[in-house]
Structure formats: structure tokens, C-alpha cells
TORTORSE-793026 format. One line per field, with one value per residue (C-alpha): x negated, y, z; residue in one letter; residue number from 1. Coordinates in Angstrom, 3 decimals, padded with zeros to 6 digits. Last residue first. Layout:
BEGIN
c1 = (X:...)
c2 = (Y:...)
c3 = (Z:...)
res = (A:...)
n = (NUM:...)
END
This chain:
BEGIN
c1 = (037.730:036.846:033.382:033.070:036.157:035.034:032.736:034.359:034.373:035.971:034.015:036.515:036.044:038.321:041.203:043.875:042.017:041.388:043.661:041.871:038.619:035.282:036.563:038.157:034.938:033.077:035.423:034.700:030.977:030.914:032.432:030.181:027.100:028.267:029.427:028.577:031.262:033.963:036.635:036.461:032.719:031.029:029.329:027.705:026.070:024.671:023.609:021.550:019.951:019.085:017.606:013.999:013.884:014.365:011.220:012.953:010.659:009.334:012.718:014.417:011.829:012.571:016.343:016.293:013.994:016.225:019.143:017.630:016.830:020.566:023.343:025.439:026.210:028.523:029.358:030.446:031.510:031.473:033.741:033.444:036.134:035.516:038.556:036.718:038.712:037.729:033.991:033.260:035.662:034.478:030.871:031.372:033.116:030.544:027.660:029.064:029.487:025.978:024.625:026.171:024.282:020.988:021.552:022.200:018.834:017.162:018.835:018.530:016.801:020.162:023.070:024.873:028.498:030.392:027.479:025.936:029.029:027.310:027.102:026.255:027.716:030.266:030.617:033.551:034.376:037.040:035.005:034.309:031.006:029.076:031.041:030.270:026.571:026.358:028.131:025.981:022.697:023.809:025.496:022.480:020.094:021.989:022.237:018.489:017.840:019.705:018.732:015.459:013.908:015.404:014.010:010.536:010.338:011.400:008.773:006.084:007.009:006.695:009.456:008.459:010.886:013.656:013.129:012.297:013.969:014.146:016.351:016.111:018.532:019.619:023.391:024.201:026.841:027.544:030.510:031.555:028.659:028.630:027.004:025.073:021.501:021.909:024.265:022.289:018.974:020.330:021.453:018.044:016.292:018.275:017.281:013.632:013.645:015.296:012.713:013.918:015.629:012.287:013.027:012.615:015.356:017.217:019.915:022.848:025.688:028.415:029.156:028.615:025.260:024.297:024.861:022.743:019.925:020.117:019.770:016.460:015.258:016.259:014.000:010.947:011.141:011.097:011.837:015.456:018.056:020.419:022.625:025.712:028.448:031.797:034.394:035.379:032.775:030.199:031.387:030.998:027.501:026.258:027.804:026.248:022.818:023.104:024.244:021.211:018.703:017.491:020.346:018.912:020.728:023.839:024.880:028.303:029.537:033.252:034.922:036.637:036.656:040.053:038.999)
c2 = (-055.960:-056.134:-055.551:-054.671:-052.645:-049.258:-048.793:-046.303:-048.217:-046.705:-046.127:-044.857:-043.402:-040.441:-039.500:-036.980:-033.964:-035.760:-033.491:-030.489:-031.074:-032.674:-036.234:-035.245:-033.611:-036.785:-038.673:-036.361:-036.521:-040.295:-040.267:-037.306:-039.397:-041.823:-045.395:-048.079:-049.183:-051.797:-050.767:-054.221:-053.998:-057.413:-056.528:-053.604:-055.987:-058.306:-055.387:-053.863:-057.234:-057.762:-054.313:-055.418:-059.098:-061.561:-062.856:-062.907:-060.684:-058.339:-058.090:-057.310:-054.598:-052.936:-053.232:-051.732:-048.892:-047.991:-048.270:-045.626:-043.418:-043.045:-044.897:-045.730:-049.373:-049.275:-046.271:-046.427:-043.072:-042.419:-040.679:-038.527:-036.030:-033.213:-031.892:-031.811:-034.746:-036.742:-036.444:-039.616:-041.856:-040.616:-040.925:-044.590:-045.421:-043.593:-045.116:-048.586:-047.946:-046.490:-049.628:-051.806:-049.511:-050.087:-053.849:-053.775:-052.068:-054.745:-057.550:-056.136:-059.175:-060.979:-058.647:-058.195:-057.167:-054.218:-051.839:-053.008:-051.502:-048.349:-045.778:-042.112:-040.189:-037.376:-035.111:-032.699:-029.705:-028.569:-025.651:-024.524:-022.985:-024.812:-027.994:-027.674:-027.170:-030.122:-032.401:-031.271:-031.924:-035.254:-036.584:-035.615:-037.120:-040.406:-040.399:-039.889:-042.483:-045.073:-044.564:-042.694:-044.381:-047.776:-047.685:-046.705:-049.073:-052.085:-051.338:-050.914:-054.271:-056.124:-058.022:-061.434:-063.898:-061.312:-061.160:-057.628:-054.523:-051.338:-048.402:-044.867:-042.434:-038.821:-038.254:-037.085:-034.600:-032.069:-029.710:-026.570:-024.244:-020.460:-017.295:-018.715:-017.985:-018.368:-021.327:-023.237:-022.570:-023.849:-027.023:-027.429:-026.882:-029.719:-031.996:-031.004:-031.529:-034.926:-036.274:-039.134:-036.518:-035.187:-031.547:-028.783:-026.183:-024.459:-021.786:-021.375:-018.906:-019.663:-018.246:-021.438:-020.085:-019.827:-023.556:-024.293:-022.120:-024.025:-027.276:-026.082:-024.941:-028.345:-030.109:-027.970:-028.349:-032.159:-033.462:-032.456:-030.122:-027.918:-025.537:-024.855:-022.241:-023.924:-023.078:-026.372:-025.824:-025.549:-028.833:-030.425:-029.000:-030.231:-033.659:-034.032:-033.060:-035.564:-038.324:-037.972:-035.258:-032.618:-032.817:-035.550:-033.839:-031.764:-028.890:-027.367:-023.885:-023.197:-019.978:-021.644:-025.410:-026.037:-024.021)
c3 = (065.005:061.316:059.848:056.165:055.256:053.992:056.994:059.351:062.605:065.672:068.899:071.487:074.961:074.254:071.986:073.009:071.588:068.291:066.197:067.734:065.849:066.643:066.200:062.880:061.717:062.679:060.351:057.440:058.146:057.806:054.325:053.489:054.269:051.585:052.116:049.599:047.186:046.661:049.151:050.742:051.414:051.042:047.754:049.571:052.047:049.395:047.215:050.036:050.745:047.064:046.465:046.809:045.889:048.760:050.460:053.828:055.897:053.204:051.493:054.804:055.401:052.053:052.432:055.920:054.806:051.858:054.269:056.512:053.500:052.888:051.054:054.101:054.824:057.834:059.980:063.627:065.065:068.790:071.290:074.401:075.422:077.879:079.737:083.066:084.424:081.352:082.050:084.018:082.099:078.699:079.836:080.702:077.427:075.295:077.232:076.623:072.899:072.741:074.414:071.700:069.315:071.085:071.069:067.324:066.790:068.912:066.979:063.462:061.937:062.065:062.786:066.111:065.669:067.149:067.782:064.521:062.856:064.033:066.872:066.568:069.489:069.730:072.756:072.526:074.678:077.117:078.392:081.960:080.799:083.510:082.782:079.071:079.810:082.189:079.736:076.821:078.629:080.094:076.970:074.856:077.402:077.388:073.587:073.153:075.856:073.782:070.135:070.654:073.667:072.859:069.307:070.494:073.442:071.378:068.746:071.418:072.927:069.593:067.774:066.439:068.021:067.782:064.028:062.927:061.556:063.635:062.674:063.958:065.541:065.746:065.649:069.158:067.998:070.743:070.366:072.248:073.051:072.974:071.705:068.771:069.872:073.641:073.474:070.884:072.625:075.943:074.176:072.536:075.863:077.427:074.549:074.957:078.720:078.364:075.918:073.667:071.502:070.237:069.530:066.954:067.222:064.425:064.298:061.957:061.504:058.971:055.537:053.549:052.369:056.045:056.436:053.357:054.698:057.972:056.022:054.593:058.009:059.353:056.865:057.521:061.282:061.337:064.859:064.411:065.887:063.890:065.867:063.774:063.705:063.179:060.536:058.902:056.200:058.976:060.477:057.043:056.571:059.937:059.431:055.981:057.325:060.135:057.743:055.520:056.328:058.764:061.256:063.460:066.297:065.616:067.891:067.310:068.180:067.759:066.606:063.670:064.085:062.438:059.399)
res = (X:X:X:X:X:X:X:X:X:X:X:X:X:X:X:X:X:X:X:X:X:X:X:X:X:X:X:X:X:X:X:X:X:X:X:X:X:X:X:X:X:X:X:X:X:X:X:X:X:X:X:X:X:X:X:X:X:X:X:X:X:X:X:X:X:X:X:X:X:X:X:X:X:X:X:X:X:X:X:X:X:X:X:X:X:X:X:X:X:X:X:X:X:X:X:X:X:X:X:X:X:X:X:X:X:X:X:X:X:X:X:X:X:X:X:X:X:X:X:X:X:X:X:X:X:X:X:X:X:X:X:X:X:X:X:X:X:X:X:X:X:X:X:X:X:X:X:X:X:X:X:X:X:X:X:X:X:X:X:X:X:X:X:X:X:X:X:X:X:X:X:X:X:X:X:X:X:X:X:X:X:X:X:X:X:X:X:X:X:X:X:X:X:X:X:X:X:X:X:X:X:X:X:X:X:X:X:X:X:X:X:X:X:X:X:X:X:X:X:X:X:X:X:X:X:X:X:X:X:X:X:X:X:X:X:X:X:X:X:X:X:X:X:X:X:X:X:X:X:X:X:X:X:X:X:X:X:X:X)
n = (259:258:257:256:255:254:253:252:251:250:249:248:247:246:245:244:243:242:241:240:239:238:237:236:235:234:233:232:231:230:229:228:227:226:225:224:223:222:221:220:219:218:217:216:215:214:213:212:211:210:209:208:207:206:205:204:203:202:201:200:199:198:197:196:195:194:193:192:191:190:189:188:187:186:185:184:183:182:181:180:179:178:177:176:175:174:173:172:171:170:169:168:167:166:165:164:163:162:161:160:159:158:157:156:155:154:153:152:151:150:149:148:147:146:145:144:143:142:141:140:139:138:137:136:135:134:133:132:131:130:129:128:127:126:125:124:123:122:121:120:119:118:117:116:115:114:113:112:111:110:109:108:107:106:105:104:103:102:101:100:99:98:97:96:95:94:93:92:91:90:89:88:87:86:85:84:83:82:81:80:79:78:77:76:75:74:73:72:71:70:69:68:67:66:65:64:63:62:61:60:59:58:57:56:55:54:53:52:51:50:49:48:47:46:45:44:43:42:41:40:39:38:37:36:35:34:33:32:31:30:29:28:27:26:25:24:23:22:21:20:19:18:17:16:15:14:13:12:11:10:9:8:7:6:5:4:3:2:1)
END
């Protein structure tokens, strides 16, 4: 229960990795503010958090909107009695050749994956400073933030941006005792990878499932990643054992990309 007495806000908490992170932090003792654009999904996860014996509150927000992200942080503090940990997990994938990508597609993925992290850092940083707390800000990056992948060029660019934002925020907030780190998963068996595989099949003509298998076959540990694999690492970043770590974006991918 290394997070006992802490309040954590998780964006994109309605499913997949976000849900797993919320539940893991709850198991570790934190009360959880669940933020997502889908109200029904976060209410279901909130019930799971409560079943673990922790407090939960929900807030519907579009993370690309600064006012909504700021409101979600205020909601977390007012409903759970504090604020300690921000997990900027929400994100979307975009699959297209760079020669074919459309302006509206670029805008959407940049707004959510990059602006969403900026607004999360800003809202959480201001709140932690106001509370005079040595808190944690944790951002969703990816192996695609360490290596650009074909047909994932714009998505990869957003994740490279998250690494830069993480480093810059860590330097700006260190004097306030606020650490900023990212987590970089690989091939996680979630709906996002179902979408990646489907779109890859449409673009390349490969059978559905072939792209997913190709990537999984390249993982040294011999299996796809689970949301719980990611959540365990985020729990470390959120906990006291990571107090001396900031500005870092480590990969947790089972041995797929090496840097």
C-alpha cells in the first residue's frame, strides 16, 4: 500500500491500459479520479475501484480542451480531498502513410496526444504548486516515441513530442519537488492494437492478424504485453521508490525496441 493516502487522476481510464492503471493504483492504496470522454465506461471502472475498498470519482472530459482538463483536476481535489498524482494516459492512434495523411487526421491526433499531455502537465503542475505538494506527473509515451514506425508516422511524432514535454516539464518543475516521467509500452493487447492491425491490413493487403503477429513474434519475452504489465510500471513511477527519477521515458515492451 505504498500509495496509501494519495489521490491519483487517470485520464483515458475507461478501458485498456487506463483502466488497468486506475485499478493498480487503487490496489496500492490510492483514491482514484477517473477521467474519460465516455461516461458509462468510467462509471463501471469506478465501481471496480470502490470494490477494492478505495474511493472513486468520475469526470467526463475531452483532454484536448484545457478548461476541461483543469476542471477535472479541481474535481479530483474537491471530491477526494487532495491531489498527488496525474497520469496523462489518454491517447489515440492514427494509421496512414505520410503521403496520404489528411489535415484533419493530423489535427485530431496532435490535439489529443500532444495538447492533452500539455494541458495535463499544466493543470496538475499548477495544482501541486498551489498545494505545496511533491507530486508525480506521469505521461503516456510509447516505443513509437523512441523509433518512428512506417504507417505510424504522425502517431510516432506525437510520442516523440511526449518525450520532449516530459524532459522539459521535469526541468521546470524539479525545484517544486514535482517529478515528471513517461512510460513507453510496446504491443499491448488492447482495442488500440486491434485498430492498428485492421488498418495495416487495409493499407498493405496483409491478412487481418498478420501485422499483430509480426510484431509479437519480434518480442524477446515471447508474448504480447498486457495492460497490467504497463500498470505495474506506472505504479512504480507513482510510488516513493521513484522519488529520485525525473525526466525519463523508459520502455517497457518485453524486448522489442532497444536503446
